[in-house]
Structure formats: structure tokens, C-alpha cells
C-alpha positions as CSV (number, residue, x, y, z in Angstrom):
1,M,-0.3,6.3,3.5
2,T,-0.3,2.7,2.3
3,T,3.2,1.3,2.1
4,T,4.6,-0.7,-0.8
5,R,4.9,-3.7,1.5
6,E,1.2,-3.5,2.4
7,L,0.2,-3.1,-1.3
8,L,2.4,-6.0,-2.3
9,Q,1.1,-8.3,0.5
10,A,-2.5,-7.5,-0.5
11,A,-1.7,-8.4,-4.1
12,V,0.0,-11.7,-3.0
13,D,-3.0,-12.5,-0.8
14,R,-5.5,-11.8,-3.6
15,E,-3.4,-13.7,-6.1
16,Q,-3.1,-16.7,-3.8
17,L,-6.9,-16.8,-3.2
18,Q,-7.6,-16.8,-6.9
19,H,-4.9,-19.4,-7.5
20,D,-6.4,-21.6,-4.8
21,I,-9.9,-21.3,-6.2
22,A,-8.6,-22.2,-9.7
23,L,-6.9,-25.3,-8.3
24,A,-10.1,-26.3,-6.5
25,V,-12.1,-25.9,-9.8
26,L,-9.5,-27.9,-11.6
27,A,-9.7,-30.7,-9.0
28,I,-13.5,-30.8,-9.5
29,L,-13.1,-30.9,-13.3
30,A,-10.4,-33.6,-13.0
31,K,-12.9,-35.9,-11.4
32,H,-15.0,-35.7,-14.5
33,E,-12.3,-35.7,-17.1
34,G,-13.6,-36.6,-20.6
35,K,-17.3,-36.2,-19.7
36,K,-19.5,-33.3,-20.8
37,L,-19.7,-30.3,-18.6
38,T,-23.3,-30.1,-17.5
39,K,-25.3,-28.0,-15.0
40,R,-24.9,-30.8,-12.4
41,L,-21.3,-29.7,-11.7
42,L,-22.2,-26.0,-11.2
43,P,-23.1,-26.3,-7.5
44,A,-19.8,-27.9,-6.7
45,I,-17.9,-25.3,-8.8
46,S,-19.9,-22.5,-7.2
47,E,-19.0,-23.7,-3.7
48,A,-15.3,-23.8,-4.7
49,V,-15.4,-20.3,-6.1
50,G,-17.5,-19.0,-3.2
51,E,-20.3,-17.5,-5.3
52,D,-22.7,-18.5,-8.0
53,V,-21.0,-19.7,-11.2
54,W,-22.6,-20.4,-14.6
55,F,-21.5,-21.7,-17.9
56,G,-21.4,-19.2,-20.8
57,D,-20.9,-19.6,-24.5
58,T,-20.2,-16.2,-26.1
59,Y,-19.2,-16.1,-29.7
60,G,-18.0,-19.7,-29.4
61,L,-15.8,-19.1,-26.4
62,Q,-16.9,-21.3,-23.6
63,A,-16.3,-20.2,-20.0
64,L,-17.3,-20.6,-16.4
65,E,-18.1,-17.2,-15.1
66,S,-18.7,-16.0,-11.5
67,A,-21.7,-13.8,-10.7
68,S,-19.4,-10.9,-9.5
69,Y,-17.4,-11.2,-12.7
70,H,-20.5,-10.8,-14.8
71,R,-21.9,-7.9,-12.7
72,S,-18.7,-6.0,-12.7
73,S,-18.0,-6.5,-16.4
74,G,-14.8,-8.4,-15.6
75,N,-13.4,-6.1,-12.9
76,T,-13.9,-8.6,-10.1
77,G,-14.7,-12.2,-9.8
78,M,-13.4,-15.0,-11.9
79,R,-13.8,-16.3,-15.5
80,F,-12.3,-19.6,-16.4
81,F,-12.1,-20.3,-20.1
82,L,-12.8,-23.9,-21.2
83,G,-12.3,-23.8,-25.0
84,H,-14.1,-23.0,-28.2
85,G,-17.3,-24.5,-29.6
86,T,-21.0,-24.6,-28.9
87,G,-23.1,-26.7,-26.5
88,C,-21.7,-28.6,-23.5
89,P,-17.9,-28.9,-23.7
90,V,-16.0,-32.0,-22.9
91,I,-14.1,-31.5,-19.7
92,S,-10.3,-31.4,-20.3
93,T,-8.0,-30.4,-17.5
94,E,-5.3,-29.9,-20.1
95,A,-7.5,-27.4,-21.9
96,F,-8.4,-25.7,-18.6
97,R,-4.7,-25.3,-17.8
98,Y,-3.9,-24.1,-21.3
99,H,-6.7,-21.5,-21.4
100,N,-6.2,-20.1,-17.8
101,P,-2.5,-19.5,-17.3
102,G,-3.3,-16.2,-15.4
103,Y,-5.0,-18.2,-12.7
104,L,-2.6,-21.1,-12.6
105,N,1.1,-21.2,-13.7
106,A,1.5,-17.5,-14.3
107,A,-0.2,-16.8,-11.0
108,A,2.1,-19.2,-9.2
109,D,5.1,-17.4,-10.8
110,R,3.8,-14.0,-9.7
111,I,3.2,-15.2,-6.2
112,R,6.8,-16.6,-6.0
113,A,8.3,-13.4,-7.4
114,N,6.3,-11.1,-5.1
115,T,6.9,-13.3,-2.1
116,A,10.6,-13.0,-2.8
117,K,10.3,-9.2,-2.9
118,L,8.4,-9.3,0.4
119,A,11.3,-11.4,2.0
120,S,13.7,-8.6,1.1
121,D,14.1,-4.9,1.8
122,W,12.8,-4.1,-1.8
123,P,9.4,-2.6,-0.6
124,E,11.2,-0.2,1.8
125,R,13.7,0.8,-1.0
126,V,10.8,1.6,-3.3
127,D,9.1,3.7,-0.6
128,A,12.4,5.5,0.0
129,A,12.9,6.2,-3.7
130,A,9.4,7.5,-4.0
131,E,9.9,9.9,-1.1
132,A,13.2,11.0,-2.6
133,V,11.5,11.8,-5.9
134,K,8.7,13.7,-4.1
135,A,11.3,15.7,-2.2
136,A,13.3,16.5,-5.4
137,Q,10.1,17.6,-7.2
138,A,9.2,19.8,-4.3
139,A,12.7,21.4,-4.3
140,Y,12.6,22.0,-8.1
141,R,9.1,23.5,-7.8
142,E,10.3,25.8,-5.0
143,L,13.3,27.0,-7.0
144,A,11.2,27.4,-10.2
145,S,8.7,29.6,-8.3
146,F,11.4,32.3,-8.0
147,G,10.1,34.0,-11.1
148,K,9.3,32.4,-14.4
149,C,11.9,30.1,-15.6
150,S,11.8,30.1,-19.4
151,E,14.7,27.6,-19.5
152,A,13.0,25.0,-17.3
153,S,13.1,22.4,-20.1
154,A,16.8,23.0,-20.8
155,I,17.7,22.9,-17.1
156,G,15.7,19.7,-16.6
157,K,17.5,18.1,-19.6
158,A,20.9,19.3,-18.3
159,H,20.2,17.4,-15.1
160,G,19.0,14.3,-16.9
161,F,15.3,14.7,-16.5
162,T,13.3,14.0,-19.6
163,G,9.8,14.2,-18.3
164,R,6.8,12.3,-19.6
165,G,7.1,12.6,-23.3
166,G,10.9,12.5,-23.4
167,G,11.0,16.1,-24.5
168,T,10.3,18.3,-21.5
169,S,10.8,18.4,-17.8
170,S,7.4,19.8,-17.0
171,W,6.7,17.2,-14.3
172,L,9.4,18.9,-12.2
173,F,7.7,22.2,-12.1
């Protein structure tokens, strides 16, 4: 079983990689601030991202899109928004920062928050709570299996369990 600490560390590593890539792309764009984004910059940006990147203009929304992002319909890879318009956009690092907070400031905030969690006993406490819930569910199922319990919902409510929809304790049994 994968632990909460392992899952959280993998998320931090993935987030840090994307953040570092976004900063590298931002540094490339900063060197050309105020100029039009043309195909001549794509090889440098592709190298920073680690895969082919191309410029897209879909419904007036301009973006740099990695090949894996395109192939996976947005499930992997990266897509950096540049702004709105048609044709070659003028490079603006301010606009890049504004349109991509998930890769930049928000990513840095998530990395800091998750790193703080990793520095504590929080992951182990989550794992312990999950194990306690599993044990409680197993105990309730065992007790409920002693004949049909028509009052399962009332019993669950009496013990503070409201279940998924707020009205039943069906998840217990």
C-alpha cells in the first residue's frame, strides 16, 4: 500500500518539476520581452520543457502546448497561456505570470504547504485515521451481518454517522 507520505512526496516532486519548467520558460520569454513570439523561440522552449512545444491559437486563446499535453487531451504535459488575440502575440512576462498562476505562484504555495506537511507527522496521522475508519467500518459490517438490521440508518445517525448523502449510514454496512 502506498502511504500518504509517499503520495504527498510524489505530488511535491511533480509540482516542483512543473514549477521549475515554468520558470525556465519564463526566463526564455523574459529575454525577448516586448517582441513577437515566433517559431524561432520554440526550440529553446521545447528544450526547457523537455519535449516538443508548439504555439496554438484556439478560439482566440493563445498558448504554448507540449506534445504530451496535446496527445493526452490535457491529462499530462504542460500548457502555458499567453493571452488573447490572433497571430503572433507580443511576449509579456507579466501576462505569462497572470495567465499561469497554477504553474507559478499557486504552485509555489502548494509546494510550501505540502513540504510543511511532509516535515510533520501529518502523513502518518492521516494513515492512522484511515486505518481507524477501515477498522470501524469492518466492525460495523460484522455487527450488521448478524441478521438484517432494519434500523441501520437510525443506529448510524445515533452514533453521528451521516453517510454520503447526509441522510443514511449505508457506507457503514
